[in-house]
C-alpha positions in Angstrom: -6.2 -26.5 8.0 -2.6 -27.5 7.9 -0.4 -25.4 10.2 1.8 -24.6 7.2 -1.0 -23.2 5.0 -1.4 -20.0 7.0 2.3 -19.1 6.9 2.5 -19.9 3.2 -0.5 -17.7 2.5 0.9 -14.9 4.6 4.2 -15.2 2.6 2.3 -15.2 -0.7 0.3 -12.1 0.2 3.3 -10.3 1.5 5.5 -11.2 -1.4 2.7 -10.3 -3.9 1.9 -7.0 -2.3 5.6 -5.9 -2.4 6.3 -6.7 -6.0 3.0 -5.6 -7.6 3.6 -1.9 -8.3 4.5 0.3 -11.1 8.2 0.2 -11.3 11.2 -0.1 -13.6 11.5 -3.9 -13.3 7.8 -4.5 -13.9 7.7 -2.0 -16.8 10.7 -3.8 -18.4 9.1 -7.2 -18.1 5.8 -5.8 -19.5 7.7 -4.2 -22.4 9.6 -7.4 -23.2 6.3 -9.4 -23.0 4.7 -7.1 -25.4 7.6 -7.5 -27.8 7.7 -11.3 -27.1 11.5 -11.1 -26.6 13.2 -13.5 -24.2 10.1 -13.5 -22.0 10.8 -16.9 -20.3 14.4 -16.3 -19.4 13.8 -12.7 -18.1 10.8 -13.8 -16.0 12.9 -16.6 -14.6 15.8 -14.3 -13.8 13.5 -11.9 -11.9 11.7 -14.7 -10.0 14.9 -16.6 -9.1 16.6 -13.4 -8.0 13.7 -12.7 -5.6 13.8 -16.3 -4.4 17.6 -16.1 -3.8 17.3 -12.9 -1.8 14.3 -14.2 0.1 16.1 -17.4 0.9 19.2 -15.5 2.1 17.0 -13.3 4.3 15.0 -16.2 5.8 18.1 -18.4 6.3 20.3 -15.6 7.7 18.5 -12.6 9.0 15.4 -14.5 9.9 17.3 -16.9 12.0 19.2 -14.2 13.8 16.0 -12.3 14.6 14.2 -15.5 15.7 16.7 -15.8 18.6 16.1 -12.3 19.9 12.8 -11.1 21.4 13.9 -7.5 21.0 14.8 -7.9 17.4 11.4 -9.7 16.7 9.7 -6.7 18.3 11.7 -4.2 16.3 11.1 -6.0 13.1 7.4 -6.6 13.8 6.8 -3.0 14.6 9.1 -1.7 11.9 7.4 -4.1 9.4 4.0 -2.9 10.4 5.0 0.7 9.9 6.7 -0.1 6.6 3.6 -1.9 5.3 1.4 1.0 6.5 3.5 3.4 4.5 3.3 1.2 1.5 -0.5 1.0 2.0 -0.6 4.8 2.1 1.5 5.2 -1.0 -0.7 2.7 -2.9 -3.8 4.5 -1.7 -2.4 7.8 -2.9 -1.7 6.2 -6.3 -5.2 4.8 -6.4 -6.6 8.3 -5.8 -4.4 9.8 -8.5 -3.7 6.9 -10.8 -1.2 7.1 -13.7 -0.8 4.9 -16.7 2.0 2.6 -17.7 2.7 2.7 -21.4 5.1 0.0 -22.5 7.6 1.2 -25.0 7.6 -0.4 -28.4 11.3 -0.9 -28.5 13.6 -2.8 -26.2 17.0 -4.6 -26.0 17.1 -7.0 -29.0 19.8 -9.4 -28.0 19.5 -11.8 -25.2 22.7 -10.5 -23.5 21.5 -6.9 -23.5 18.1 -8.0 -22.2 19.6 -10.1 -19.4 22.0 -7.3 -18.3 19.2 -4.8 -18.3 17.1 -7.2 -16.3 19.8 -7.8 -13.7 20.4 -4.1 -13.4 16.8 -3.4 -12.7 16.8 -6.2 -10.2 20.0 -5.8 -8.2 20.6 -2.0 -8.5 17.3 -1.2 -6.9 17.8 -0.7 -3.1 14.1 -1.5 -2.5 14.7 -5.1 -3.6 16.9 -5.7 -0.6 14.6 -3.8 1.7 11.6 -5.9 0.6 13.2 -9.3 0.3 16.2 -9.6 2.6 15.1 -7.3 5.3 11.3 -7.2 5.4 10.5 -10.8 4.3 13.5 -12.3 5.9 12.9 -10.4 9.1 9.2 -11.1 9.4 9.9 -14.8 8.8 11.5 -14.8 12.2 8.0 -14.9 13.7 7.8 -18.5 12.4 9.8 -21.6 13.3 11.0 -24.6 11.5 8.9 -25.8 8.6 6.4 -22.9 9.1 9.2 -20.5 8.3 10.0 -22.5 5.2 6.3 -22.4 4.2 6.4 -18.6 4.6 9.4 -18.3 2.4 8.0 -20.6 -0.2 4.8 -18.5 -0.3 6.8 -15.3 -0.8 8.9 -16.9 -3.5 5.8 -18.3 -5.2 4.4 -14.8 -5.4 7.4 -13.7 -7.5 7.0 -16.6 -9.9 3.3 -16.1 -10.3 3.6 -12.3 -10.8 6.6 -12.2 -13.2 5.4 -15.0 -15.5 1.9 -13.8 -15.4 3.0 -10.3 -16.3 5.4 -11.4 -19.0 3.1 -13.8 -20.8 -0.1 -11.8 -20.1 1.4 -8.5 -21.2 -0.4 -8.4 -24.6 -3.7 -8.9 -22.8 -2.9 -6.3 -20.1 -1.6 -3.5 -22.3 -5.0 -2.1 -23.3 -6.3 -2.6 -19.8 -3.5 -0.9 -17.9 -3.4 2.0 -20.4 -6.4 3.2 -18.5 -5.9 5.0 -15.1 -9.0 3.2 -13.7 -7.2 -0.2 -13.9 -4.3 1.1 -11.9 -6.8 2.6 -9.5 -8.3 -0.8 -8.8 -4.9 -2.6 -8.6 -3.4 0.0 -6.3 -6.5 0.1 -4.2 -6.3 -3.7 -3.7 -2.6 -3.4 -2.8 -3.4 -0.7 -0.2 -6.0 -3.0 1.4 -3.7 -6.0 1.5 -0.8 -3.9 2.9 -3.1 -2.3 5.5 -4.5 -5.7 6.6 -1.0 -7.2 6.9 0.2 -4.2 9.0 -2.8 -4.5 11.3 -2.3 -8.3 11.6 1.3 -7.8 12.7 0.3 -5.2 15.3 -2.5 -7.5 16.6 -0.2 -10.5 16.8 2.5 -8.4 18.6 0.2 -6.9 21.2 -1.9 -10.1 21.8 0.9 -12.6 21.5 
């Protein structure tokens, strides 16, 4: 296996786990997908925004952390704890699932839709925590092209998720109107988050 495949897969799993959740941004993309209004441009904005923030985190914060053993330790342990909390929250949602009902109305004009999308993206503090701090910080455990592969994997997760959600919305609507569907999805998210958290701890204490 190529030495760059594992970092790319790790980035893909981390990025996917962080963005797949019931939230304002995903609900908005789902709603617009159901309405078939400006789906491509809105999905592109969300994916490119994530890619930009991930790139900034990997290029800046990741590089700074890479040069400090103490910072790597803090980010690794902090990241493991953060992922563990996410896993717990996802597990709690899986135990008591809710439904996501997409509204039947939404911003009609492209300008209104884009502004709404940008607000959901950049006014959400969790976006910066997930992309710049967590993904960027954890990329410090990789060097050179491996770090680039990790970033590309995380970016790819955003493109796959948003375009899949936007264009698959009409198919997903009846499915995710059922609590059982969110139970399965959140259960999978909890498993992935927990596995990533454990892997970080194992790498830290054995590396």
